[in-house]
Each structure stands twice: as C-alpha cells, then as structure tokens.
N, C-alpha and C positions, 0 to 999 in steps of 0.2 A: 503492501499499500504506499502511495506517494504522499508528500506532504500535504499535498493539495486536496487529495481525498480521505485525509484525516477526517472523520467527523467531531463536533463540538459535542460533550455530555453534559448532562446536569446531575449534579449528584444530591440526592434528597436526604437529610440526616434525620434519623429516628431516634429520639432519646431512648437508650437501651434500658433505661431504669424504669420507664413508664410502659403499661403495656399498652399493646400493638390496636392501632384505630379498629374497633370493631361498632356493631350497630347498638350493643348496650351504651358502649362509652359516650356514641353520640347522641343516644337518648339523654343520658343526662347531662351533654354538653346543651340541649335543648329544649330543657325543660321538661323531660318525661313525657315529650310527646308521642303518638303513636307511631308507628314506621310508614304507615299509609299517606299520614299528615305529612312528615317528614320528605317524603317522596315528591309530594305536588307542592309544599310549601314548606322551605328552610326559613325558619323565623330569622336565624341570626345572618341569613345571607339578603332577606328582604329587609328588614327594621334595625338591624345590628349598627353598632358605628364600624370604622374602619377597621379597628384592631381586632374586633369579632368577628367579621367577615374575613378578615387574613386567617384567624385560627381554624375557622369553618372550611375554608378554601385548602389548607394545609392537609385537613383530616380526610375532605373528599379526595384528594390528591392521593394519599395513601392508602385509602381504602380501594380506588379503581386499581392500583399498582398491585395490590393484594388479591386482584380477581372479582373482587365486587363488581355488578353489573347496575348502575344508579341513572337510567334513561329518564327519570322524571326530573332530574335535576338540571337537565342541559336547558332547559328554557328559563329554569329560575336565576342560573347564572348569567344566561344572556341578557335578560331584565334587569336586573340588580347588581350585578356584579361587573357586568361588560363595559358599562359606560363611564363608571369610575377613572380618576385620573391618577389616582395615588400610584407612585412607581413600585411600590413592593407588589400590590396586587397585579399589576400589569406582567411584573415577572413571574408571578405563579400563575398566571393565565397563560402565558406562554408555555409553560411544562403541563397545565391541564389541557389546552388545546392540542399538544404534541401526543398525549398517551388515550386521551378520550377516543372511543370509538364514533369514527365519522361517515360510516357508510351503514345502510339496513343490510340486514341478512343476504338479502340478493346480490349486493353488492353497487346499489346506487347509492349517491351521497346524500345525507340527510338535508332535509330542507331547511332546516333552522341553520345551517352552515352556510346558508348566503347571507344571513344577517352578520355572522362570525366574521365574512371574508369581506363586508361593508364597513364593519368597524376598523379591522386591519388595512383597510384601504388609507382611513382617514387617518390610523399611527402612523402610515406612510408618508405622510403630510403632516405629522404633527411639529410642531415648530420646537420641539425640545429633541436634541440630536443624540440623549442617550435610548428614548422611546423609539425613535426611528431606527438606529442602529441594531436594538435587540431583536427589534420586529423582523428586519432584514434576517438576521442570524436564524431566528425561528423558521423563515421561509427556507432555509437550505434544508431544513427536516422534513419538509410536506414531500408527501408523494404522491398527490392528489391532482391532478392538473386543472380538473373544474375549479377549484379552488383557486390556483395559481394564474390563470388567465385572466381574471378581471383587473389583476393587480400589475400588470406588466406595465402600462404607461407611467404608474407611481414609482414602479423600481428605477424603470429608467430615469427617471426625472431626479431619483436620488444619486445618480452619478454627478450631477451638476451641484450638489449641496455643497454649503459653505465650510462644513467640520468635516475632516479626513475621516474621523470614527464611521460617518454615514457612509462617504464614499467607498471606503476600503470592504465594508460589510456589504454593499451594495453590488460589487465587483463579484464578493463569493457565491451571494446570492443568484447572480446571472450565470456564473460559471455552474453552479451546480444544477439550475432548472436547463440550461442548451442541454449538460450532459444526461439527464434524465428526460428531459422533454424538449428536443431541439425543434419539435415544431412550433412551438411559444416564442422563442426568438430565435428565428434562424441566422440573423444578422449578428449574431454577438462576437465571433472573432472581430469582425470589423469594426464594430460599435467599442471595443475594447481596445482596439489598436488605436483607434482615434482619442480614446481616453487617455491611454499611456503617451502619446506624445506631447499633448499639452499637459499631462500632470506635473505637480512638483513634489507631491509629499512622497516622502522613501517608502513607508509600507505600503501607501495605496499604488505606487509603482510595483512594488514587490508581488501582491495579490494578482494585478492585471498581468504582469509576465508570466508569473506561474500559470496563470489561465491560457497564456497563449503557448506555453510550452505544451500543454496536454489538450488543448483544443485545436489549435492552428499553429504548429511547428515553423511552420515557412513565413508566417507573419512574425512570429517571434524572432526570426534568425532576420529577417527585414529590418525589424528595429534595431536589432542588435547590431547590425551591420553600420546603421547610420550613427550610432552611438558609441563604436567599438572604442575610440580614441579617449573617450571621456569616463570608461568604465572606473578609472580608480578614483574617482571624484563620486562616485554611487555610494550609498550607504552600505553597509556591512550586510544586511539582509537581503537586498537587492544583489549584492556579489553573491552571494552564495547562490540564490536562483541564479546566476548566470553560468557560473561553476556548473551546475547540473544539467542546463541546456548543453553547453559545452561538449561535456562527457556524453550526453544522451547523442548528440548527431554524431560527433567523431566516433561514437562507437558504430552507430547504426551506417554510418556514410563515411570510411577511413578517407575517402578522396578530401575531405573538409578540413581534414587537419591543421593543413598548412595555414588556413584561413583562420584559425583562431589558436593557434598555438601559442600565438605573440600576446593575446590578451591573457592568456593563462601565467605567461612570464610576468606580464605587467600587474597581475593579480599577487605574485609572489610578494610584491612590496606593500600590500593593504596594510593598513594599520590594525584590522581585525584577524586578531591569532585564528580565529576559527576560521575566516575566510582563507587565510595563510596556509593551514592544515590541510582544507580541502582542496584547494589549489594543486600544491605540492602533491598529494595523491592522485591528482588527476593528471598531472604532468607526467608522472611515473608510468601511467596506463597509456596514456597517447604516445608516448615517445619513448624510446631504449636509446638514445643519442647519448653521447658523454655528456655535451652539456645541457640538456635537460636533467639528467641526472645528478649532476652536479649541482645543477640549481635547487632542486628540488630537497637535496641532501642538504646544502647550506642552509635553507630556508628552516629545516626541521631542528638545525643545530642554533639558529636565531630562537626559534621557539623555545627551545630547553633552558638555555640562559636567559631569555628574558621572562620567562612563566615563573611565578613564585610558588605555584602549587607543584608539590611533587608527585602528585597523582599524574598530573599532566605531565610532567618530564618523564616519568616512567613508561607512559602511553606511547610519546614520541620516539623516546628512546628504542623500543621495540620495534616502531615503524623503521629506524635506522638499521637494527639486528636483522629486520627481515628483508631489507634492500640489500644489506651485505650478501644474503645468501644466494643470490642472483651472480653465477660465475662471472658473468661481463661486466656489472656494477662493480665489483668487489676492487677493482684495480682503480675506478673513479674515486672511491671512497679514501683509498691509501693516499690521494694526495688531499686528503682533508681530515688527516690522523690530528694535526696541530688544531684544527678548530674544534674538532671534539673535545680535545683536552681542556677544551676552556670550561667545560661542566664540570671540571672537578675544584669548582669555585664553590658550588653548592656545599652545603653543609651534610646534606642527608648522607648517610653511608651507602644505601642501597642504590643510591643513585652514581655515586661512586665507583661503587661495585660492578656496576654493568658498563658504564663509562669505558673503565680499565679492561674489563674484560675485549670489549668492543675495539680499543685500540690497540690490544694485544692481538687481536684476530687480524688486524688490517694492517700490522707493522710489517716494513719490507728493510730490505736493505738500503733504499732510497731515502728512509725517512727516519730509520733505527737511532740513527745519532741526535737529530731533533727530539725526538721522544724520550730519549735516554736522559739530556740536559733537562726538561720538564720535570720527568720526575725525580732526579735529584732535586731539584727546587723544592718540589712539593714534600719530599723526605726532610730536608734543612728546616721548611717552614713547621713541620710537624715537632721538632727536637723540644724546644722551650714551650709548646701550647698544651694547656692541660686543663684549659676552662671548660671543652667539650667532653662530654663521655665516650665519644666514638672517636677520639684522637689515637689512641693506643690499635685500636683496630683496623685504623686508616692508614697507620703505619706498616703494619702487618702486610696489608693488599698492596702498598707502596712497594714493600721488600721482595715480595713474591713477584710480582711484574716485573722488576728490575731482573729477580732470579731467572724469570722464563725469556725475556731480552737476552742477559748474557749466554745462556746456555743454546739458542738458537743463532746467535751473534758472537760468535767468540771474540772479536776485536773490541768490542765494546765492554768488556770485563774488566780490564786495565782502567777503565774510567769510572766505572761502578764501585768497584772494590774499595778504593780508599774512603770515599764517602759513607757505605755501608757500615765498615768496620768499625766507625766512630760509636756503633749503635751497641756493639757487644759488650759497652759498660752501661747500657739503659737501666733503668729500674725496671720499666717491662718485661718482663722475661720471656713471653711470646713472642713479641719482635727480636729480641737479641737473637732466640732459638732459632728464629728464620735465617737473621743473617748467617749465625752459623752453619747452619744446613747448606746454605747457598756458597759460603767460604769453603766448606768441607770440599764439595763438589767440584767449584771451581780449582780449587788447588790439585785435586784428581785429573781434570780432565787436561788443564791448560798448564802445561811444565814450563813454559816460558814465565807464567806469572807466579810461579813458587817461591823467588826470591822476594818480590814485592808483598806477598800475601805474609810471609813468614816476618818480614820486617815489620810490617804495618802490625800484625797479631803482637810482635813483642813490645811495642811501643803502647797498648791498651790492655794488655796483659795485667798490669797493676791494679787497673781502675774497676774491672769486672768483679761486680756486685754479689752474682747469684751463681751459688754452688754449682748447679748444672751447667750453665754456659762455661764455667770456669775446668768443669772436668772435660767438656768438649775441646776446649781452647788446648789444655795439656796434652790432649791425644794427639789434636792436629800437629802442635810442635814436636812432640815425639815422633810422630811419623813422617814429618817433612823436612827437619832440620838436618841439612846433607853436608855442611861446610863446617870446619873448626870451629870458625868463630861463631856462627851460630849455634851450634852446640854450647859453647862457653857461654854466649848471653845466656840460653835458656837456662844454664844451671845459675846463672847469675840472678835472673828473676825469681827463680823458685827459692834461693837463699833468701831475696830479699823480701818475697811473700812470706816466707817462714818464719822470719826473725831469727832471734838469737837461738843457737841451740848448744847443749841440747835442751830441750824445751823444757822438762821437768825439773832440772835445776834452776832453768834460767827464771821459771815462772813462782818454785818456791821462794829464792832470793828475793823477786820482785817485791812476793807478799810480804817477805821478813823485811826487806827495806822500806817498804811504805810503813809498815807498824809502827818501827821504832820512833819516829819525832811525835806520833799520835798517841804514844802509850801514857804521855803527862795527860792525865783527865782531869778537867776544870770541875770544881766542885761549888754547886750554886744552892740557893733556897729550894726545897720541893715546893711544886705547884699544884694547884689543886685544879683538876679539870671538869666539867661539867659534861655528862655524856648525853646523847640523844636522848636516854630514855629518862634522864634527870637525875640520876645516880652520880656519885663521884668518885673520880680516876686520878690515881696519884701518878707523876712522871716522876720517872727516879732523876736523883741530885746529880747524880755520876751520866755527865754526856760525853760522848765522844766525838771529836771534829775531825774523823776521818773521812775525807771526799771520798763518793762512790766512783767505783774505777769506771770509766768511758770506754766502752767496748770498739768504738771507732778507733783507739789510740793503737787497737790489734792490727798488725799486717793481715791481710784478706785470708789466706790459707790457714794461718795460726788460728784466726778466727772461726773457720770451719770447723776445725779439729776439736777444739775446746768446747764446740756447741756439740760434740760428740757426730759429727757428720764425717765417718771413716771411710765413706766409699770413694769420695775425692782421694783419700791416702793412697787407696788401692790403683787408681788411675795415676796418681804420681807416681808409684813405685814402677809400673808398667811403663811409664813415658821415662824414666830415670832409667830404667833397664835399656830402652830401647835405644840411649843416645849415648851411654856409656858402651854397648859393643860396637856402636857406629865409630864411636871415639877413637875407641882401641882401633878397629880397622883403617881409620885415617892418621892417626899418629904412631911413629914407629918406636920412640923414647918409651922405653919399658917403664922408665919412671913416673912419667907422666902418665900413662894408661895406668899403673897401681893407685898414682894419687887421686886420677878422675872416679875409678872405682872405687875406692875407699871414700872418699866425698860422698858419693851416693848411696852405699851401702851405712855410711853413718846416719844419714838424713831418716833411711827407712827404718834403720833401728831405734832412732830417738824418736819417730813416731810411735813403732810400736810399743817401746817402753810408756809412753804418752797414755795409748790407749789403755794399758794394763793398769793404769793408776787411778788416783781417785778425781784430780782435776777436772777431765771431761764432763759434761751433763750427763752424757752416756757412754756409756764403756765401749770398745771397739766389737766388731762382730767376728764369730769364728771363721765366716767367708772370708772377710778382710784380712785377717792374721794370717790365712793360708795363702793368700795373694801374693801379701808382701812378703811373706817367710819363701814362697818360691821364685820371687825376684831375688831376694838375697843371695839363694841357693844357685842363681841362673848365672848371676854375675861373680859368685865365687870359682866356680868353675869354667864359664866361659868357652862351651863347648858348640861348633859349629852348627851341629843340629838345633840349636836352641837359638843360635843366631839366627837361621833360615826363618824360624816359627815367628819370632817377634819381629823381624825386619822385613820379610817378603810377604808370609801367607797372610798377615791382618790386612797389607795393602791389596792383595789379590783379592780378599773376600769382599773388600769395601768396591773395589773395579766390579765384581761381578754383580754386586747389590746395584750399581748404580747402572750397569748395561741392562739388567730386567727393569729398572724403572725405566729405561728409557726407551725398551721395546714394549712395555705396558701403554705408555703415552704414545707411541708411534701407533699402535693397534687399536687406541681410542681413537684418535684423529682419522684413520684410514675409516672407520665405521661412522664416523661424523661424516665425510666428505662422500661416502657410498649412500648416508642418508639423504643429503642435499642433492644427490642426482637425480634429476627427473626420469622416472622410467617409467615407459608405456606400455601397457601390454598388448600382445599381437592381436587379439581381437577385442581391444577398447575401441569405442564408436568415436569417431572423429566429427566435432562439431563446427559447422562453418555459419558464423553469424549472416553471412550474406543470404544463405539459404533459410533461415530460420524464421518461423512466421512470427507476426509482431505480438498476437496474444500468448505464443509461447515465451516469447522475451520478457514481457511484462508479467509473465506469471512467477519467473523466478525468483526467489527470495530475496538476494543483495547482490545485484548484478553487479555493482561498483565494487563491493569487496571482492567478488571472486575475482573479477578482472586486474585488481590491484594485487591480489596473492597470486594470480600467476606471472604478472610483471615482474615480480619480485623472486618468481622463482620456487616460491611455496605453494605447495600443492597438498600439504597436508590436512587442512581443515575441510577438506571437499566432502567428508565421510558424513559430517554433522549438519550436510546442507539439509537433508530432508526428514522433518520432524517426525511423519508417519514412519520411516524407518528406525528410528530410533526409540519409536513406542513399540516395535514390534520386538525388539530385544530386550524391553523391560517385562518383568514378573508382572501380573496383575494381582494386587494384594484384596484379598476378599474381605469385607467388612463387617456384613452381615448376613443370615441366612438367607436361603430361597424361599422359606415360610415366611419370613418378617413382612411386615406389611410395608415396609421401605427397606428395598435393597440398595447395597451401597458395596461399590468397589473402587480401587484407588491404582493409578500408578503414580509411583512415587520416583519423581526427576531429583537427584541430587547434583546442584550446581557447587561452584565453588563456595562459594559464602551462603547460600541459603538451601533449603528444599522444598520445591512445589509440589503439593498435592494435586492431582487432578482426579478429582471423586466424581463418579458417576451414580446417581442419584435416581432410583427409579420408584415411583408410585405401583404398587400392585393391587391396590383396593378400588374399588369403586366409587368411593368418594373425593372431592375436592381436597387437598391439604393447603392450609393456609401457615403463613408463617414457618415454614418448613426451612428448620436453621442447623448448621453443621456445627456444633460445640466441640472446640478441641481444647485438648491441654495436655503439655508437656513436663517429661521427667528428663533430667540431665541438663545440659548445658544448652539448650532450646530454647528459643521464644519467638511466639506465636505473633507474627507483625500486624496484622490486622484479623478481625472477627469477620467471617464471611457475611455475606449480606442475606437476609432471609428469601425465601421464594414460595412463589404459589404455584403447585402442581397439580394438571388436572388428573382426571382420573387415567390411570394407566400410561400417565404421562413420565418423561424423565428429563434431567438437566444434568448440566455439568457445573460442579462448583471447585474453585480454583481457591486453594490455599497457602499462602508463604510461609515457611518455619525460619528463622533466622538462626544460624548455627555459630557459636562463640569460641568453642574450642573441641579438640579432639578428643572424643570418648563417647561412648554408646548412649545411644538416648531410646527413648519410647516416646510416642504420639498416641494418645487414646484420648476418647470422646463419646459422642451420642450425638443420634439426629432427632431433634424435638419438633414436635408439628401441632396443628389444630385443625380437627376436623370440621369442614364447613357445615353449619347447622347444628352440631353438637353441642350441650351444654355443659360437657364434663370440661377435667381439668386436661392439660397437655398430656399429648403423648409421647414417650420415651423409647428410642431404638438404641440400646447399648451396641458399640463398635468394638469391633477386634481390635488387639493392640499392633500398631505399626514401630518395628523394631528397625533403629537406623545404625547402620554397622559403621564401625570403626574406618574399615578397609576403603570406604569410600573415599577419605579425607588423607591417607597415609600415602606417600609415593617413595620409591628408591632414593637414596640421596648417597653421597660421598665425602668424605674427610680425610682429613690426615691422621696418623696414627697418636701424633701428639695432640688434636684436638679431641680425639676419641677420649684419651686418657684424661684429659683436661675436663671433658663433660663427666666423665666416671665419676672423675672424684667430688665434682660438684654437685650432681644431682642427688637429690636427699629420698627420693621415693623409688623402692625397690621392693620388687616382685619376682618371687623365686617360682619358678614353675618345674616340677619333675615330669620327666620324659616317661610317658607312659603309650605306647605304641605299639602296633603289629609290623613296623618297618624293620627287615633285618641288617641292612647296610646302612653304614656310616654315611657316606655321601649321598644317599637316596632320601636319608630322612632329612640331611641339611638342605637338599633342595627342594622337599615337600615344604619345611619349614619359610623357606625364601619365598615360594609362591602362595604359601597360605597369609603371609603375612605383609606383602610388599616391601619385603626390606632387602638390604643389598649387601651382600657379603664383603667386607673391608678385606679379608685374609686371601692374600695371593692365591691363585689355583695351584701354584707350585708348592707352596706350603702345605696342601692340602692333599696333594697327590700322594699317591702311593699306601700302604695299608700296614699300620701297625697296632691296630685293636684301639685306638682312642682318638679322637678328632677334639679341638678348641678351635671357636672361629669367632671372630667380632660381625655383629652385624649392625646397620645405621639406616634408618629412613627421617624423614621430615615430612610434617603436616604443611598442609596447604595454609596452617595459619604460623607457619614459622617456629614450630613445637619440635625438637630433638627426641626421637627414640633409639635407646641404645640397647644391643642385647649381647649377650657371651654366651655362646653354646659350648658345652661341656659335656661330650657324650663318649660312649666306650661299647663296646662289643663283648659283654659277658663269654670268654671262650669255653671256661670250664662248664657252661650250661649248654654248649652244642653249637653248632653252625645255626641252627634253626632259632636260636634264641632271640629275641626282639633286642633293641637299641636300650640303654639305659644313660640314666645321667641327668641333668640340671640346666635348664635355661634361665639364666636371670636377665630381669629387664629394669633398666632404668631410666627414669624420667623426670621432668622438672615438676609436672603435675601428678596428682596421685590418680586421678581419673584416665590419664593416658597410661598409666604403669598397671593399673588393673584391666581396662579394656583389652589392650594386647594381650595380657595373660591369658583372661577370658578366651580372646581369639584363638592363642595357640592351643590350649586345653581342648576346645570344639574340634579343631582341625588336626590333632595330631596323629590319629589313627586314619589310616589310608585305606579308602572306601572301596571294595571291589565292585567294578564295574559289571 
C-alpha cells in the first residue's frame, strides 16, 4: 500500500472501567423511558443541551459499533443534531455517518440520506476552514457514488479556498473519488495539474503531486520537467514524493535514468536528513557507476556524523555495510575509509565498534598508512581520558584493530608497536593484555622487529602494574633476547624489580631497622571516647608513632611475591633459565658463564626461601616449588637436551598455535566470502521487469527495498518476503476446545523485541456475541503492549485479533488468558472461556556468538548466577552429545576442533551465546564415557551454565534438561 492509499482511521476510546453501552444503560441516561419511545424520540437528542447531546451521540455510536440496529434514531439525529454548529458534534457526526448503514436491505440508498447530503454540501461551503477540511476528509471514506455526485461542485470550489488545510484535503478527496468513481470527475488529473502549477503551499503541492504520480504519471513527469532545476528549493515533504516518482519511473523505464539522475544527485544536498537518506538509497538502485556509489556513500557518512540519534547512526551504518557487500562497490568505499573514520567522534561504543569493523574490512595497501595514523591518534586520546565508562573498552577495540592491521600489513607493525607498548603499564588489564598478545604475535612473525620490540619492552618493564602482564612480559623477554647485551639488560631489570637480595634477610633487617627509632613510646593522659552505642571506651596511653609502610615503595616483583603471588616466580625461573642457557652458548669465558648462572640460581633460591618463610601473605604452592626446583636443576647440569627443550621447543609451540589461529581466521574469511557470492540455482526463475504486468509489480510488498538489496548484492532477505509462507512454517497453537462456544487458535510470531499473537476467534453458537474481548496476562519478563479491542461476532462468524507482547529480557515466559463475551438479548453475567497457556521458548532470542578465551574467563569470573545440570542422556558418543547440545541451545563451541579431536574417554568444551538483548550465556561441558560400564553406556558428566541474570541461567538449564535425550525418529 502506497502513502497515497493509506486511509485515515478514527480511534474511539471506550473507558475500560465503565460498563459497555447497552440498552439498559441508555434507559438510565434517558430517564427510564421504554425502548420503543427511545427509538422514536430520543429526549437528550431533541431537548437536551449540547453537552447532553454529545454524550448521547457517543453512546449511539458505540452501540452501532457493537452491532445494535437503531434505524429509528436516523431521523431524530437529522432533525435535532445535524443542524447544530458545535465543532464536537460535527466531528462525532462524521464518525456516525461513516458507520451507520446508508442503504436498504436491497442495496438502495436511504431517502433520508438526501437530507444528509444537503447538510454536507452546506458544510463544504462553511466559512470555518476546520469544518470544511474535516468534511473533505470524511468524504474520502464514502463509498456511495449517489451521495458524492451532488457534492462535486462544492468539492471543486474548495480547491480555491484561502486556507491550505482546506485545499490539501480537497486534493485528497478528489483523488479518492477519482480512484473509486472516475466518472464523477473524469478531468481530475488535468484539474490537479493546473492546481499544482499555481499552488504555493508545500503540503498542498505534495498531495497534488502524489495524486498525479498514481493517477497520471505523465502529467507528474511533465510538471517535474518544468521545475527540475528548482527541486532543491522545495519543502522536504515534496522532495520525498519526487524521489518516489523518480524511482518508480526509472524502475519501470530504465531509459529515463539519464533524465532524472542529476535531480537525485541534487537532492543528496537537501537540508532534510530523510530526503538525503531516501535519495542515497534511490541513487544506489538506479546506478552502479563508481561516482554514484561514492556520492551515496558520502551522503550516508555525512548523515551518520551529523545526526545525534545513535539509532539513526546504526541504521545508516548498516546501509554502508550492506553497500560494502557488493564486490564492485567495495573498491569505491575503500577510498572513503578516512571519511568513515570521522564517525569515531561519536561517544557510543556500538557505533564505534561497527565503524572500526567496517574500516578494517575496507582497508587496503593504499590506505592502511593513513588508517594506522588515525587509530594511533585515537589510542593516544584515550590515554588520560577516564570520564566515560566505555573508554577502556574503546581502547581495547582500537588495540585489536591495530593488531589486525599489523598482521595483514606487516610494514605497519614498526609504526604501531612503539605506541601500543606504552599501554603495557596501563591500569586497565584487559587493554594491556590485548597489547601483550599483539606484541607476542608480532615478535614471532616479524624477525626484523625483534630488536625494536625487546628494546621497548625493557623500557616499560619496570612500570608494569599487573602481575598477569608482568608474567607475559617476562616470557617474551626470556624467549626473544638473543644478544649478550639484551640478556644482561634483562638480568639488570629483574634485579631492579626484585630489590635487595636475599629477600628474607633484607625484609627482616628493614623491619628491625624501622622499629629502632620508634621504640621510644610517648606517654600521655588516657582519653575517654564515646562509642556509637553510648558506652565509654578507653584509649591506651601508650601510642606508637610508627608510620604505615607504603606498599608503593616496594619494587613491583618484590610486591607481587610478598602478596603471595608465586606463579610469577615460576615464570621468572623459566625466563632466567632460558637466558642463562643462551648466555652460556654466547659467551666462551667459563668464569662469566658460572657467574651468570650463579646469579640466576641465587635469585631462584632466595625466592624459594621467601616462599617457605612467614613473610608473604600466602605461602608458595607445591607446583611453583617444583617448577623453580626443576629450573635450578637444569642450570646446575646444563645438558644439551634441556637446552633444546627450553630454547627451541617453546618457540615451536607458539609458532604452531599462531599458525593454527591464522588457518582458522582464513577459513572463516573464506566462508564469509562464499556467503557474499550471489549464487543462482539452475532452475531459479528469471524475472524481467519489462515483461512484468503492472498489477504484479504493484502487488509486491516493498519493491524499493528489494531492488536496494539487489543493488547492494544482498539477497538473503528474500525468504521473508511472503508472509503467507512464513505462516505455513509456524505451528498453530490451539487455545480452546472444539466444543467450546468460542473456538480460538493462534499463530505466535516472535520478532526481535516483541511477540505478535495472531488469534483467530470463531463464534460457534447461533447467538450474536457482543463485547467479545481477548484478555491476556503474562508471566515472566513479558509485557502486554495494549489491550485488544472488543468485537461483535455474528452467529458462526469469525475474526482475527492481534496482540503485541513486549519482551524485555531472555527467559522463558508464559502467556495466558481468556475470552469474555456477552450474549445479545441475555440478561446473564458475562461468559468466559479460559485459554490454554502459550509457552515462549528462550531459543527464539539466543544466537551463537564468539569471544576470546580471555573474555570468556573474565565473564566466567564475573557472572554470579550458575546453574549446574547433570548429564542424563541416552547418547553414547561424546562428540555426538556435544553436537546435540549445540543444536538444541543455539550456542557456539569456542574450543577448537583440534582440541576435541581424538578419543580419550572424556571431553571438556566451552560454549558461548548472546541474546538479542546483549545478554551473555556461558556454558562449560565436562563429560566422560564410563568405559567400565561397557561400550553401550551413555555419556555422563555435568554442564555448568553461567549468566548475569538468574532467568537466563535457569531457562537455559531447563532447555538442556528437556532436550538432553535424543529422540528416535
């Protein structure tokens, strides 16, 4: 349905707390007169004041809407209400004449309607512009040509009224009459064309132009041709209609494109954002030339930057992303990467995330240098900015983007690394961890950058605040320091970070040294203090003036060890062993070799001593003791075999891991590119627009959207084009029994943020059911948007009722309710039919997603709700069970396939999914095959689910419990 064909509806509000209008309530209002008198003479309508007549007329309207037949009231209303000049009465009468039956049972027009027609002819000549305009709007809804014919001269005259409200409604009235009864005004297109040429008001011109588009397209094109150079000066509502016309004309007749494409280019400079958006979309469908695509993309970018609403920014960004999907458009967009990066000035994290991903997809060797410069500036900007809560997350996004750029374009790594390595000392551990991961990959891949990275690492080493980052930095230094000078520098930094050794003796001396001057205790008078409860407390007269020891004075590594974190000590021992073994191979002098080894062994021994003492907050673990002892033994023996393990095998393991990661990324990119390729099956029908009948073209749901998607190379949304096909895929939910007086069934359409219930209600009785209402209630985080309106059902009639339910979070929900109704003519209470419950499945909102191992571990530690599900299944294979769970829960397995391959009797895997509301769901599957019970024994184990909200964790657990067992087909 086009904009011109949309009809205007009047919504009548019936107070829910009052009884629905009925004959009894009208009797009370009218002074208990009997109904026969009521039908012939309606006292409030005859003798009452305007207020009383208004209320009575409202009740009459509601009664007619509920199926009552009140033929005797027609003449009463014509005599006593129609002549009134009150505006409220006039408006109510428009509603009344719209719904009242105007014909006899044999289809002839009622004679009384001649009087009504005369009254509306007078209203069309009324001096008040509101009455004229509202009457013209009413005439758009009339379907009786006999009523409209006497009014045509008055309607024509309204085109020359002084007020624009009357003129624009007159155009709409003429259009609907011409469309329904062309014989009443055959010269309508010519009349409206002349009106359009002389009209100055924007809204009137818009309505007139829209009528010409649908009634006489040639005249619309003639008018547009005369004023095509002034289109930019028109109002935005008229510009939007011009864009619609140009699209339709060029789509039906491609040879007209050259004539109008310049006009679309001009509209890209419109002051209205809506016009610019529509013009850009139209330009993409009309032309695939690089200049057109560039102009449209530039227009989209300007919209994103200038619009303040984040929702608008995201919608237009999606358009740009869709534009990028087309192979021929991608190269054009690559030239606009720097303009796209201007969107990063938006503070919203989601907009920034999409922008960075789009820029990363478009980066090439031509623009990567400029991209890296901009990203480096953005990283530096975030260094000292903490006022926004998303600054840390934004820094992480920037680091990851630079990481990806450096991997794809190795020449850029030398420019990026010095800037990023400053962030290893950042307070935000997540951003520093991303930098460390990038540095580790860069130092392994790019041998020429190793000296630079080692140098920068040694510069920032002493400033690292996080123990996790410290461990990673130690590993990198131990693995990649290859010269004698670098090895000695590492040892110097370690000694500097560890402080004075032996640690235990120095700490004890420090404590003893600090206590000596403070043993002189000052004696003062005892002070009585009053506690919060009102009792007295006495403070000791002996007060020590010993200052508290500031932990910041300690060197970083010493602080970690005294806090009881000895895992970093095990990492240090490995690093010292690697550099000592390498030093032995580089230096030939035996004395220097022994001296370096002895220093390394001394550091390990003093750490072991500290771990066994009572000084740390937590004692050293047995694992860490074993690791440090092993390193001591390796250094004491210096065997070639252990040298190979420490200095070669470790690096090979990292190389294998990075290679596997690169292969996985290439595979995912290949799958993405395969998805983007437009594939057409051999038996697919070919649609030629030139051969398509006009009625077929007009019946399509959204021709503009389909052609826009085709122009952008996106054909994935075609499946949802046919609503009937989507209904066939849905399961009908039966709500009542076949023997109930009212039968009800529903289609449940689950959209992104709401649920639409399409309920079919059938009256299975021989009575008229009045005020038939669908009453719904919800359980869970669901909310009914609005109460469905009451209906009147004739005997054996049926109707469709739609109800919208808003969804707020991801959890199972239940919709329940009943159908209530009154039987016409019965004096009994309201009847009620209880409906069956409708269960809303959580799986409609959960989608597979991916995250890094670090993010998974962080979320696993943060999420407080855990649901442990015991495996109870009849599946006997571990891999089969895992695949069954993945299919049932829409989750994605984060554990690589290589880690799950092979058979060892047990399996552990991490699963992850995200809801459409942005809620995360984590799961850890720990299962085993009980071999002692035989080969046919089912899988056993546990699945632990963690989520931020209780509803998500419980609902996901319930889903796993219900679907664990494999049903035999």
